[in-house]
Rosetta silent file (secondary structure, phi, psi, omega in degrees, C-alpha in Angstrom):
SEQUENCE: MTEPDPPQAHDVAQAALPADGTVARHARGSSRRLVWVGIAVAAALVLGGSAAVTAALTAPVDEVRAVNDRSPAVDPPPIASIPDPEPHSPEPAVETPSPCDDPAVVAALDEGTDAGVIAAAGGGEAFRAAIATGAAHCIDLSAADRIWVVVNKRHPLDPIDYWPIPQAQAAGVQRTSGGHMRADVAAALEDLASAAVTDGPGAIGVNSGFRSYDFQVSTYSGYVSSLGQVAADRTSARPGHSEHQTGLAVDVVACSGGCGGIEGFGRTAQADWVAANAWRFGFVVRYEDGQADVTGYDAEPWHLRYIGIDLAAVYHEGGYRSLEDFFGLEPAPDYRR
SCORE:     score description
SCORE:     0.000 S_00000001
   1 L     0.000  139.821 -177.547   94.115   42.320  -58.057 S_00000001
   2 L   -94.118  130.548 -177.724   95.722   42.537  -54.544 S_00000001
   3 L   -79.257  145.434  169.711   98.747   44.597  -54.254 S_00000001
   4 L   -71.770  149.923 -179.000  101.831   43.062  -52.292 S_00000001
   5 L   -64.084  156.337  176.584  102.815   44.549  -49.009 S_00000001
   6 L   -69.197  144.513 -179.434  105.731   47.040  -49.188 S_00000001
   7 H   -59.699  -31.342 -171.150  109.065   45.458  -48.207 S_00000001
   8 H   -73.728  -32.806  176.226  109.608   48.037  -45.529 S_00000001
   9 H   -73.185  -35.117  177.607  106.642   47.110  -43.437 S_00000001
  10 H   -65.640  -39.132  178.746  107.580   43.455  -43.519 S_00000001
  11 H   -70.913  -38.074 -178.664  111.022   44.131  -42.305 S_00000001
  12 H   -60.786  -44.891  177.916  109.843   46.365  -39.578 S_00000001
  13 H   -60.733  -45.634 -175.710  107.570   43.490  -38.332 S_00000001
  14 H   -71.042  -36.661  177.861  110.295   40.960  -38.379 S_00000001
  15 H   -62.203  -34.459 -171.597  112.617   43.355  -36.562 S_00000001
  16 H   -80.286  -15.274  179.744  110.073   43.869  -33.791 S_00000001
  17 L   -79.979  139.913  174.896  109.782   40.146  -32.925 S_00000001
  18 L   -70.000  144.913 -174.508  112.202   38.836  -30.160 S_00000001
  19 L   -80.854  -23.157 -173.034  114.626   36.306  -31.478 S_00000001
  20 L   -90.434    9.328  176.467  114.434   33.859  -28.403 S_00000001
  21 L    82.343   12.104 -174.093  110.720   32.851  -28.784 S_00000001
  22 H   -60.465  -36.857 -174.030  109.571   34.806  -25.774 S_00000001
  23 H   -70.442  -38.053  177.746  106.449   35.930  -27.564 S_00000001
  24 H   -62.003  -48.190 -179.813  105.312   32.420  -28.352 S_00000001
  25 H   -63.780  -37.546  176.338  105.600   31.274  -24.703 S_00000001
  26 H   -63.693  -36.503 -178.809  103.941   34.474  -23.544 S_00000001
  27 H   -70.454  -41.019  175.067  101.078   33.786  -25.984 S_00000001
  28 H   -59.632  -38.809 -176.737  100.584   30.264  -24.632 S_00000001
  29 H   -69.666  -41.641  177.507  100.522   31.494  -21.041 S_00000001
  30 H   -58.813  -36.808  179.900   98.083   34.207  -21.987 S_00000001
  31 H   -63.976  -38.474 -176.905   95.894   31.676  -23.651 S_00000001
  32 H   -69.691  -33.140 -177.840   95.774   29.487  -20.610 S_00000001
  33 H   -65.248  -43.017 -178.100   94.934   32.552  -18.439 S_00000001
  34 H   -67.782  -29.804  178.821   92.112   33.535  -20.802 S_00000001
  35 H   -68.497  -45.780 -178.187   90.691   30.055  -20.675 S_00000001
  36 H   -66.881  -35.434  178.361   90.513   29.963  -16.921 S_00000001
  37 H   -60.798  -43.023 -178.252   89.223   33.503  -16.934 S_00000001
  38 H   -59.370  -48.984  178.900   86.482   32.396  -19.383 S_00000001
  39 H   -54.406  -46.611 -174.515   85.647   29.450  -17.179 S_00000001
  40 H   -67.184  -39.204 -178.005   85.393   31.592  -14.130 S_00000001
  41 H   -69.383  -40.825  172.585   83.167   34.098  -15.984 S_00000001
  42 H   -58.672  -44.001  179.688   80.935   31.304  -17.242 S_00000001
  43 H   -62.683  -40.464  176.771   80.662   29.887  -13.784 S_00000001
  44 H   -64.280  -38.147 -178.889   79.756   33.278  -12.511 S_00000001
  45 H   -68.177  -39.642  177.277   77.233   33.709  -15.113 S_00000001
  46 H   -62.979  -48.079  176.494   75.727   30.290  -14.419 S_00000001
  47 H   -58.967  -47.393 -173.905   75.651   30.935  -10.766 S_00000001
  48 H   -62.626  -43.835 -176.577   74.420   34.399  -11.169 S_00000001
  49 H   -68.462  -35.129  172.248   71.651   33.172  -13.565 S_00000001
  50 H   -62.340  -37.782  177.146   70.536   30.493  -11.165 S_00000001
  51 H   -67.522  -39.543  177.687   70.383   32.860   -8.371 S_00000001
  52 H   -62.631  -40.660  175.670   68.386   35.133  -10.553 S_00000001
  53 H   -64.025  -42.427 -176.046   66.056   32.455  -11.549 S_00000001
  54 H   -69.318  -30.964  179.389   65.644   31.242   -8.048 S_00000001
  55 H   -69.476  -40.305  174.720   65.080   34.869   -6.945 S_00000001
  56 H   -59.503  -45.277  178.193   62.451   35.211   -9.680 S_00000001
  57 H   -68.761  -36.747 -175.104   60.638   32.129   -8.586 S_00000001
  58 H   -88.081  -18.422 -174.549   60.830   32.780   -4.796 S_00000001
  59 H   -61.366  -45.903 -175.871   60.133   36.482   -4.782 S_00000001
  60 H   -65.272  -41.642  176.624   56.423   36.234   -5.292 S_00000001
  61 H   -57.225  -45.567  177.472   56.108   33.552   -2.581 S_00000001
  62 H   -59.702  -38.493  177.927   58.162   35.763   -0.284 S_00000001
  63 H   -67.807  -39.568 -179.662   55.969   38.668   -1.076 S_00000001
  64 H   -61.006  -44.324  179.018   52.796   36.736   -0.465 S_00000001
  65 H   -57.289  -40.307 -174.917   54.295   35.553    2.850 S_00000001
  66 H   -65.415  -41.287 -179.194   55.213   39.039    3.576 S_00000001
  67 H   -69.671  -38.114  172.466   51.688   40.266    2.894 S_00000001
  68 H   -63.214  -35.557  176.766   50.224   37.491    4.936 S_00000001
  69 H   -62.290  -32.708 -173.772   52.550   38.243    7.763 S_00000001
  70 H   -85.157  -11.377  179.423   51.288   41.732    7.659 S_00000001
  71 L   -76.139  138.864  178.201   47.647   40.663    7.641 S_00000001
  72 L   -70.615  138.751  178.446   45.910   40.764   11.175 S_00000001
  73 L   -67.320  135.319 -176.154   45.071   37.302   12.488 S_00000001
  74 L  -113.739  117.852  173.643   41.339   36.651   12.477 S_00000001
  75 L   -70.666  141.589  177.859   39.946   34.311   15.132 S_00000001
  76 L   -67.086  148.534  179.226   37.325   31.778   14.062 S_00000001
  77 L   -58.763  141.194  178.055   33.754   32.598   15.272 S_00000001
  78 L   -60.585  151.483  176.403   32.913   30.819   18.512 S_00000001
  79 L   -88.162  121.187 -174.897   30.892   27.685   18.123 S_00000001
  80 L   -74.081  130.854 -176.452   27.520   28.160   19.636 S_00000001
  81 L   -66.007  139.339 -175.743   26.759   25.499   22.138 S_00000001
  82 L  -100.503  125.539 -176.254   23.829   23.234   20.988 S_00000001
  83 L   -69.352  150.069  174.572   21.344   22.604   23.888 S_00000001
  84 L   -71.016  139.969 -171.553   20.540   19.023   24.641 S_00000001
  85 L   -67.517  144.105  175.440   17.239   17.940   23.041 S_00000001
  86 L   -75.435  140.302  170.914   14.407   17.911   25.436 S_00000001
  87 L   -51.814  129.023 -174.694   12.695   14.522   25.882 S_00000001
  88 L  -107.808  124.738  173.782    9.898   14.083   23.463 S_00000001
  89 L   -90.478  135.619 -179.051    6.836   12.240   24.506 S_00000001
  90 L   -62.400  147.838  175.835    4.958   10.479   21.626 S_00000001
  91 L   -65.194  135.566  178.773    1.684   12.022   20.712 S_00000001
  92 L   -59.533  143.349  177.478   -1.253   10.113   22.316 S_00000001
  93 L   -73.097  141.679 -178.343   -3.044    8.011   19.851 S_00000001
  94 L   -86.947  119.402 -170.099   -6.451    9.248   18.851 S_00000001
  95 L   -90.670  139.183  171.759   -9.005    6.705   19.743 S_00000001
  96 L   -65.454  121.356  175.650  -12.200    6.164   17.665 S_00000001
  97 L   -53.663  134.469 -179.031  -15.111    7.064   19.886 S_00000001
  98 L   -87.871  121.814  175.824  -16.995    3.916   20.894 S_00000001
  99 H   -61.576  -18.410 -179.616  -20.674    3.944   20.160 S_00000001
 100 H   -68.807  -11.959  177.110  -20.961    1.592   23.141 S_00000001
 101 H   -94.067    0.412  179.375  -20.402    4.652   25.407 S_00000001
 102 L   -92.030  124.678  176.316  -23.562    6.355   23.980 S_00000001
 103 H   -64.975  -22.726  174.896  -26.599    5.650   26.113 S_00000001
 104 H   -68.678  -36.973  176.589  -28.795    5.775   23.045 S_00000001
 105 H   -71.017  -39.565 -178.171  -26.887    2.922   21.566 S_00000001
 106 H   -72.174  -32.918 -179.988  -26.945    0.920   24.672 S_00000001
 107 H   -74.576  -33.661  179.664  -30.712    1.487   25.074 S_00000001
 108 H   -71.470  -35.244  178.809  -31.340    0.516   21.395 S_00000001
 109 H   -65.272  -38.927  179.975  -29.367   -2.654   21.949 S_00000001
 110 H   -73.809  -40.919 -165.457  -31.396   -3.538   24.942 S_00000001
 111 H  -128.904  -23.429 -170.988  -34.793   -2.629   23.741 S_00000001
 112 L   -98.780 -173.980 -177.511  -34.826   -1.326   20.071 S_00000001
 113 L   -85.856  172.409 -179.103  -34.598   -2.739   16.631 S_00000001
 114 H   -69.366  -32.430  175.821  -31.508   -3.358   14.673 S_00000001
 115 H   -65.809  -33.359  179.953  -32.176   -0.327   12.519 S_00000001
 116 H   -71.330  -33.184  175.177  -32.561    1.729   15.721 S_00000001
 117 H   -64.011  -45.033  178.258  -29.088    0.650   16.875 S_00000001
 118 H   -59.070  -40.139 -176.164  -27.563    1.616   13.553 S_00000001
 119 H   -72.716  -37.748  179.295  -29.247    4.957   13.578 S_00000001
 120 H   -67.282  -30.054  178.603  -28.146    5.606   17.247 S_00000001
 121 L   -74.973   -3.708 -177.520  -24.527    4.797   16.247 S_00000001
 122 L   105.963    7.820  176.538  -24.519    7.502   13.617 S_00000001
 123 L   106.369 -178.527 -167.486  -25.731    5.628   10.627 S_00000001
 124 H   -72.235  -35.317 -176.567  -24.472    2.755    8.551 S_00000001
 125 H   -74.819  -40.857  173.686  -20.977    3.936    7.676 S_00000001
 126 H   -59.026  -41.921 -176.428  -20.266    5.031   11.347 S_00000001
 127 H   -70.311  -40.708  179.418  -21.597    1.750   12.657 S_00000001
 128 H   -64.272  -45.790 -170.424  -19.414   -0.301   10.105 S_00000001
 129 H   -69.836  -35.689  177.963  -16.247    1.730   10.824 S_00000001
 130 H   -63.913  -37.509  177.519  -16.697    1.321   14.602 S_00000001
 131 H   -67.939  -49.518 -172.598  -16.812   -2.441   14.167 S_00000001
 132 H   -62.495  -37.635 -177.369  -13.984   -2.548   11.602 S_00000001
 133 L   -87.951   -1.090  179.419  -11.680   -0.494   13.960 S_00000001
 134 L    78.137   12.596  176.083  -12.571   -2.527   17.109 S_00000001
 135 L   -78.666  -15.622 -175.217  -14.316    0.391   18.771 S_00000001
 136 L   -99.626   64.233 -172.417  -17.645   -1.246   18.959 S_00000001
 137 L   -69.110  -14.373  179.571  -17.035   -3.893   21.565 S_00000001
 138 L   -89.237   -2.855  177.020  -20.761   -4.133   22.465 S_00000001
 139 L   -94.920  111.367 -174.043  -21.643   -5.264   18.878 S_00000001
 140 L   -98.770  101.572 -179.708  -21.533   -9.047   18.762 S_00000001
 141 L   -69.177   -7.071  174.787  -21.052  -10.129   15.073 S_00000001
 142 L   -96.235  -11.618  176.641  -21.891  -13.785   16.141 S_00000001
 143 E   -61.264  110.962 -168.840  -25.261  -12.932   17.580 S_00000001
 144 L   -69.181  -18.224 -176.377  -27.576  -14.963   15.361 S_00000001
 145 L   -96.004    8.857  178.044  -30.637  -12.757   15.774 S_00000001
 146 L   -98.382  148.722 -179.973  -28.921   -9.544   14.447 S_00000001
 147 L   -74.874  -10.738 -178.858  -28.906   -8.422   10.882 S_00000001
 148 L   -98.861   12.282 -176.109  -25.224   -7.711   11.146 S_00000001
 149 L   -67.301  146.964  176.055  -24.287  -11.272   12.195 S_00000001
 150 L  -120.230  120.329 -175.510  -21.386  -12.763   10.250 S_00000001
 151 L  -123.070  121.796  174.692  -21.561  -16.534    9.987 S_00000001
 152 L  -155.180 -159.722 -173.871  -18.785  -18.398    8.126 S_00000001
 153 L   -76.635   -9.395  179.657  -16.234  -21.160    8.451 S_00000001
 154 L  -109.379  -18.073 -178.517  -14.404  -19.247   11.188 S_00000001
 155 L  -127.187  102.361  174.832  -17.467  -17.834   12.946 S_00000001
 156 L   -78.067  164.324  173.882  -20.274  -20.191   14.002 S_00000001
 157 L   -66.517  153.108  173.973  -23.672  -19.029   15.143 S_00000001
 158 E  -134.860  112.144   -0.533  -24.399  -18.208   18.741 S_00000001
 159 L   -71.859  150.848 -175.812  -26.460  -20.149   19.821 S_00000001
 160 L   -64.772  -22.895  175.808  -25.410  -22.784   17.386 S_00000001
 161 L   -98.951   23.766 -168.067  -28.925  -24.216   17.213 S_00000001
 162 L   -58.382  143.258 -179.348  -30.608  -20.867   16.758 S_00000001
 163 L  -134.956  112.203 -173.105  -34.108  -20.782   15.268 S_00000001
 164 L   -75.493  134.400 -178.971  -35.465  -17.445   14.117 S_00000001
 165 L  -135.919  128.404   10.769  -38.964  -16.258   15.262 S_00000001
 166 L   -97.031  162.663  178.602  -41.214  -15.047   13.710 S_00000001
 167 E  -118.197  159.503 -179.380  -40.909  -16.451   10.190 S_00000001
 168 E  -157.071  163.612  171.675  -42.970  -15.737    7.106 S_00000001
 169 L  -104.275  147.714  179.590  -43.112  -16.360    3.373 S_00000001
 170 L   -63.493  121.261 -178.150  -42.830  -13.660    0.704 S_00000001
 171 L   -79.638  138.986  176.340  -46.325  -12.913   -0.499 S_00000001
 172 L    80.361    5.675 -179.096  -46.792  -12.999   -4.288 S_00000001
 173 L  -111.053  130.638  178.924  -43.418  -14.658   -4.858 S_00000001
 174 L   -64.652  155.784 -176.815  -43.237  -18.012   -6.508 S_00000001
 175 E  -140.629  142.799  175.103  -41.509  -20.774   -4.516 S_00000001
 176 L   -94.625  -30.153  179.425  -39.890  -24.117   -5.561 S_00000001
 177 L  -169.702  144.592  179.691  -39.691  -25.338   -2.033 S_00000001
 178 L    50.353 -107.523  176.546  -40.099  -24.184    1.488 S_00000001
 179 L    92.718   10.489  171.658  -39.435  -20.402    1.342 S_00000001
 180 L   -80.777  154.658 -175.664  -39.766  -19.440    4.911 S_00000001
 181 E  -165.387  173.843  175.677  -37.501  -16.720    6.342 S_00000001
 182 E   -61.558  149.557 -171.507  -37.574  -13.997    8.893 S_00000001
 183 H   -54.777  -43.739 -174.497  -40.632  -11.761    8.661 S_00000001
 184 H   -68.085  -34.888  175.112  -38.553   -8.548    7.935 S_00000001
 185 H   -71.017  -35.055  176.090  -36.694  -10.351    5.130 S_00000001
 186 H   -60.661  -42.459 -174.824  -39.803  -11.763    3.569 S_00000001
 187 H   -70.668  -31.990 -179.562  -41.237   -8.176    3.323 S_00000001
 188 H   -68.946  -37.830 -178.040  -37.948   -6.945    1.787 S_00000001
 189 H   -69.191  -35.292  171.403  -37.925   -9.781   -0.760 S_00000001
 190 H   -49.136  -52.774 -175.153  -41.563   -8.878   -1.718 S_00000001
 191 H   -67.767  -36.832  176.542  -40.449   -5.476   -2.688 S_00000001
 192 H   -65.977  -49.577 -172.979  -37.336   -6.775   -4.673 S_00000001
 193 H   -68.256  -27.372  177.550  -39.357   -9.324   -6.619 S_00000001
 194 H   -66.844  -46.614 -175.766  -42.102   -6.737   -7.413 S_00000001
 195 H   -62.316  -33.325 -178.744  -39.412   -4.268   -8.682 S_00000001
 196 H   -67.942  -27.453 -177.970  -37.811   -7.134  -10.798 S_00000001
 197 H   -82.069  -48.939 -170.242  -41.175   -7.517  -12.608 S_00000001
 198 H   -82.998  -31.875 -173.836  -42.116   -3.849  -13.003 S_00000001
 199 L  -120.461  -19.809 -174.994  -38.681   -2.332  -13.593 S_00000001
 200 L   -99.819 -150.379 -174.784  -36.401   -5.307  -14.290 S_00000001
 201 L   -91.880  -18.081  179.823  -36.083   -8.333  -16.520 S_00000001
 202 L   155.311 -172.690 -173.440  -38.804  -10.511  -15.119 S_00000001
 203 E   -69.753  150.209  174.375  -40.017  -12.617  -12.194 S_00000001
 204 E  -127.075  138.656  179.618  -37.891  -13.991   -9.390 S_00000001
 205 E  -120.803  170.695 -175.496  -38.772  -16.930   -7.224 S_00000001
 206 E  -100.587  125.115  179.265  -37.640  -18.507   -3.972 S_00000001
 207 E   -97.337  -39.288 -179.339  -35.639  -21.737   -4.090 S_00000001
 208 E  -159.607  137.615  174.625  -34.650  -22.029   -0.376 S_00000001
 209 L  -118.364 -117.706 -177.724  -34.973  -19.901    2.688 S_00000001
 210 L   -62.149  143.153  166.256  -34.570  -20.781    6.434 S_00000001
 211 L  -129.281  120.258  179.700  -32.817  -24.133    7.231 S_00000001
 212 L   -66.275  167.001  173.144  -32.760  -25.503   10.796 S_00000001
 213 H   -58.663  -46.359 -176.489  -29.637  -26.845   12.400 S_00000001
 214 H   -63.728  -45.011 -178.187  -30.963  -30.387   12.044 S_00000001
 215 H   -55.384  -44.243 -179.905  -31.933  -29.829    8.420 S_00000001
 216 H   -64.685  -30.375  177.601  -28.359  -28.595    7.755 S_00000001
 217 H   -60.940  -45.917  177.414  -26.934  -31.621    9.347 S_00000001
 218 H   -63.317  -46.590 -177.388  -28.836  -33.731    6.751 S_00000001
 219 H   -66.121  -43.135  179.331  -27.930  -31.423    3.826 S_00000001
 220 H   -65.024  -44.873 -178.986  -24.230  -31.311    4.671 S_00000001
 221 H   -65.665  -37.000  175.426  -23.947  -35.002    5.127 S_00000001
 222 H   -61.284  -44.990  171.261  -25.527  -35.609    1.717 S_00000001
 223 H   -57.175  -44.263 -179.933  -22.865  -33.450    0.074 S_00000001
 224 H   -61.078  -44.770 -177.368  -20.074  -35.218    1.908 S_00000001
 225 H   -63.481  -37.298 -176.976  -21.443  -38.557    0.740 S_00000001
 226 H   -88.016  -29.613 -172.157  -21.678  -37.489   -2.938 S_00000001
 227 H  -120.123  -17.243 -167.937  -18.646  -35.163   -3.324 S_00000001
 228 L    97.876  148.246 -179.239  -16.212  -35.927   -0.460 S_00000001
 229 H   -69.589  -32.202 -179.427  -15.672  -33.556    2.466 S_00000001
 230 H   -63.014  -51.397 -177.979  -13.170  -31.249    0.742 S_00000001
 231 H   -71.942  -34.523  176.936  -15.493  -30.624   -2.157 S_00000001
 232 H   -64.396  -38.568  176.198  -18.580  -30.465    0.190 S_00000001
 233 H   -57.507  -26.231  176.698  -16.917  -27.745    2.209 S_00000001
 234 H   -88.448   -9.131 -173.859  -16.694  -25.463   -0.858 S_00000001
 235 H  -115.403  -41.324 -172.855  -20.352  -26.011   -1.625 S_00000001
 236 L  -127.343  143.050  177.028  -22.397  -26.556    1.644 S_00000001
 237 L   -78.886  145.007  173.266  -21.921  -25.159    5.126 S_00000001
 238 L   -69.892  157.032 -178.839  -21.375  -27.314    8.043 S_00000001
 239 L   -54.248  134.790 -176.087  -24.133  -27.310   10.708 S_00000001
 240 L    84.547   -5.847  176.229  -24.057  -24.167   12.818 S_00000001
 241 L  -121.581   18.488 -179.451  -22.098  -22.281   10.054 S_00000001
 242 L   -95.303  129.685  172.655  -24.927  -21.836    7.635 S_00000001
 243 H   -60.095  -35.208 -172.746  -26.436  -18.292    6.794 S_00000001
 244 H   -58.133  -34.907 -173.338  -29.702  -20.171    5.936 S_00000001
 245 H   -65.326  -25.006 -176.296  -30.053  -21.013    9.673 S_00000001
 246 H   -79.078  -16.765 -174.283  -30.286  -17.230   10.562 S_00000001
 247 L    79.970    3.739 -176.532  -33.394  -16.755    8.391 S_00000001
 248 L   -99.186   -6.187 -178.789  -31.567  -13.808    6.715 S_00000001
 249 E  -107.648  148.005  174.864  -30.519  -15.793    3.543 S_00000001
 250 E  -150.629  133.888  179.593  -32.498  -16.739    0.561 S_00000001
 251 E   -93.807  127.670 -173.827  -31.676  -18.586   -2.682 S_00000001
 252 E  -111.207  155.928 -179.656  -33.418  -16.996   -5.639 S_00000001
 253 E  -134.679  162.634  175.093  -34.204  -18.396   -9.160 S_00000001
 254 E   -91.355  141.045 -175.391  -35.422  -16.867  -12.382 S_00000001
 255 E  -125.789  141.588  178.506  -39.035  -17.559  -13.224 S_00000001
 256 L  -156.835   91.982 -171.640  -40.958  -17.324  -16.539 S_00000001
 257 L    79.443  -85.081  168.829  -44.178  -19.338  -16.270 S_00000001
 258 L   -98.687  176.577  179.898  -42.135  -21.936  -14.192 S_00000001
 259 E  -116.552  144.806 -176.327  -38.932  -21.360  -12.347 S_00000001
 260 L   -80.863 -174.554  177.427  -35.476  -22.566  -13.146 S_00000001
 261 L   -93.064  168.662  176.371  -32.818  -23.917  -10.792 S_00000001
 262 L   -70.724  -32.172 -178.518  -30.105  -22.146   -8.914 S_00000001
 263 L   -60.642  -28.293 -176.631  -27.258  -23.558  -11.007 S_00000001
 264 L  -100.586    3.736 -177.649  -28.510  -21.717  -14.120 S_00000001
 265 H   -62.045  -44.945 -178.876  -29.408  -18.441  -12.301 S_00000001
 266 H   -59.805  -13.372  173.513  -26.160  -16.788  -13.058 S_00000001
 267 H  -102.800   19.203 -177.706  -26.735  -16.855  -16.721 S_00000001
 268 L  -110.619  156.571  176.086  -30.056  -15.050  -16.645 S_00000001
 269 H   -59.392  -32.456  174.696  -31.010  -11.440  -16.999 S_00000001
 270 H   -59.093  -38.495  175.963  -32.469  -11.683  -13.539 S_00000001
 271 H   -61.504  -45.989 -179.707  -29.090  -12.371  -12.070 S_00000001
 272 H   -65.127  -38.899  179.958  -27.570   -9.296  -13.591 S_00000001
 273 H   -71.562  -41.715  178.464  -30.353   -7.108  -12.324 S_00000001
 274 H   -61.804  -31.688  176.808  -30.244   -8.565   -8.794 S_00000001
 275 H   -63.328  -36.685 -174.413  -26.406   -8.008   -8.742 S_00000001
 276 H   -92.502  -16.284 -172.638  -26.921   -4.387   -9.536 S_00000001
 277 H  -127.567   -8.478 -173.799  -30.102   -3.656   -7.519 S_00000001
 278 H   -59.522  -34.763  178.032  -30.398   -5.982   -4.562 S_00000001
 279 H   -55.636  -29.039 -178.608  -28.821   -3.367   -2.251 S_00000001
 280 H   -64.174  -20.709 -175.603  -31.773   -1.051   -2.710 S_00000001
 281 H  -112.165   10.754  176.846  -33.871   -3.504   -0.864 S_00000001
 282 L    95.900    7.993 -174.282  -31.326   -4.380    1.840 S_00000001
 283 E  -112.321  157.267  174.205  -29.722   -7.506    0.278 S_00000001
 284 E  -135.175  155.485  167.522  -26.180   -8.206   -1.001 S_00000001
 285 E   -78.091  106.466 -163.834  -24.860  -11.033   -3.026 S_00000001
 286 E   -68.417  -45.476 -177.083  -23.090  -12.892   -0.235 S_00000001
 287 E  -113.135   87.948  176.461  -20.657  -15.173   -2.323 S_00000001
 288 L   -79.462  160.639 -178.838  -19.259  -13.332   -5.233 S_00000001
 289 L   -68.297  137.075 -179.747  -17.034  -14.679   -7.965 S_00000001
 290 L    82.224   12.045  178.736  -13.318  -14.471   -7.053 S_00000001
 291 L  -116.760   12.903  176.387  -13.919  -14.240   -3.356 S_00000001
 292 H   -59.833  -26.763  172.768  -13.453  -17.789   -2.258 S_00000001
 293 H   -67.898  -18.398  178.463  -10.306  -17.108   -0.542 S_00000001
 294 H   -99.325  -50.107 -177.829  -12.220  -14.755    1.692 S_00000001
 295 H   -83.067  -28.638  179.508  -15.657  -16.326    2.067 S_00000001
 296 L    96.252    1.168 -173.625  -14.678  -19.928    1.730 S_00000001
 297 L  -131.919  146.353  167.932  -17.288  -20.664   -0.952 S_00000001
 298 L   -58.764  161.968 -175.282  -17.387  -20.750   -4.727 S_00000001
 299 L   -59.256  138.604  174.163  -19.467  -17.995   -6.369 S_00000001
 300 E  -136.153   84.398 -170.114  -23.305  -18.216   -5.674 S_00000001
 301 E   -73.688   -6.641  178.022  -24.990  -15.393   -7.587 S_00000001
 302 E   -88.790  -13.887 -172.527  -28.390  -16.815   -6.325 S_00000001
 303 E   -92.278  107.483  177.781  -27.617  -16.514   -2.601 S_00000001
 304 E  -101.756  138.623  179.227  -28.857  -13.208   -1.235 S_00000001
 305 E  -120.449  122.648  176.711  -28.105  -12.083    2.333 S_00000001
 306 E   -74.641  128.076  170.365  -30.275   -9.423    4.164 S_00000001
 307 L  -134.099   13.575 -179.296  -28.301   -6.878    6.176 S_00000001
 308 L    85.164  156.888 -177.941  -30.875   -4.035    6.020 S_00000001
 309 H   -66.750  -43.322 -179.727  -31.073   -0.997    3.787 S_00000001
 310 H   -54.643  -52.827 -174.275  -28.724    1.187    5.777 S_00000001
 311 H   -72.016  -32.888 -174.472  -25.859   -1.243    5.816 S_00000001
 312 H   -73.728  -25.520  171.818  -26.519   -2.536    2.253 S_00000001
 313 H   -65.183  -40.170  173.854  -26.275    1.083    0.942 S_00000001
 314 H   -64.572  -44.762  179.545  -22.815    1.364    2.580 S_00000001
 315 H   -59.052  -43.970 -179.208  -21.708   -1.945    1.229 S_00000001
 316 H   -65.545  -51.459 -177.315  -22.741   -0.919   -2.282 S_00000001
 317 H   -60.640  -36.654 -179.730  -21.172    2.591   -2.173 S_00000001
 318 H   -80.497   -7.178 -179.384  -17.963    1.299   -0.621 S_00000001
 319 L    72.218   26.737 -178.589  -17.573   -1.413   -3.342 S_00000001
 320 L   -77.488  152.533 -179.004  -17.325   -4.246   -0.840 S_00000001
 321 L  -126.042    7.418  173.691  -17.522   -7.825   -2.094 S_00000001
 322 L  -158.345  151.542  174.440  -17.689   -9.736    1.221 S_00000001
 323 H   -71.435  -21.978  172.836  -18.998   -9.154    4.696 S_00000001
 324 H   -63.578  -42.918  175.562  -15.591  -10.072    5.982 S_00000001
 325 H   -72.483  -38.425  175.217  -14.061   -7.233    4.342 S_00000001
 326 H   -55.599  -40.057 -175.254  -16.926   -4.923    5.136 S_00000001
 327 L  -105.208   11.133  174.740  -16.606   -5.477    8.867 S_00000001
 328 L    74.101   22.283 -178.299  -12.729   -5.748    8.880 S_00000001
 329 L   -92.840  163.471 -179.855  -12.596   -9.398    9.694 S_00000001
 330 L   -67.582  150.521  176.455   -9.988  -11.997    8.735 S_00000001
 331 L   -65.237  154.689 -176.577  -10.687  -14.089    5.683 S_00000001
 332 L  -131.550   67.793 -175.510  -12.431  -17.506    6.385 S_00000001
 333 L   -76.916  -15.654 -177.215  -11.428  -19.818    3.538 S_00000001
 334 L  -154.234  169.775  178.119  -11.560  -22.905    5.779 S_00000001
 335 L   -79.748  142.655  165.327  -12.636  -24.369    9.086 S_00000001
 336 L   -80.127  125.031 -175.183  -10.372  -24.254   12.056 S_00000001
 337 L  -103.243    0.000    0.000   -9.742  -27.792   13.078 S_00000001
């Protein structure tokens, strides 16, 4: 329980108050002053706080600036002058030595055999490469009397009515007709036919050998009459464009008692053996399957072309499938009109 104030104390307090309300007015005035003072203090605090915050934020930057201002200035390293490039002369092209500059090659061309020319030029591959790169300007691929002659629809024989001498027939080899050819070709065919009997699948005979220019006129005309010129050009050569006229080509057939025809030769064991072994005797299959766009003729597995043992070995080892590719010539799919 709260005790009441003593009467004396209350009276003293009442006596101490002025009777005219001065205390109340003074109190209101004091209150207004206190409010303004509070506002001023608050403003000072706000301003002071902002300044403090600003100082806190800017001080590190100023310090960094001060540190940077105190750091000694470092000049960038001088840029070295780049000398002007000296004019560069292209390296001179390395030319393939020409066998035609070799006196031994020149002498062999004038007086020697075809095999002698190839040997003087450095062998079969060197001879082939010189022709393919254009370095052998003295080797004429259109010369009808050379074993390296290339005759096709773009390259006629020179001379166009060439007739090879001497001619011979392969001894001991069956023939279905004719069968004459150059003497060196006949000797090579004898060896091939003998090997086919002793080491291979059986006998090989001759269906056709040398054909003269006049004979080719008759043969080609017959194909044109029966097939039309477009089909004839895929099957028979025009006069002056036939390998048979060189005496270097021979059509072979398989024989067993009698001999078959050329059309069926590709399906015989003899055909497989010839394709794999003809190079050993200086022959290549001139018109292979899939090469018509290059040679101009459909496949003729029976048509052998003599190029000599040296070149035939290079042809075989290099995997060549046409003489055009072998000597670096353009394809000859058709005649130039």
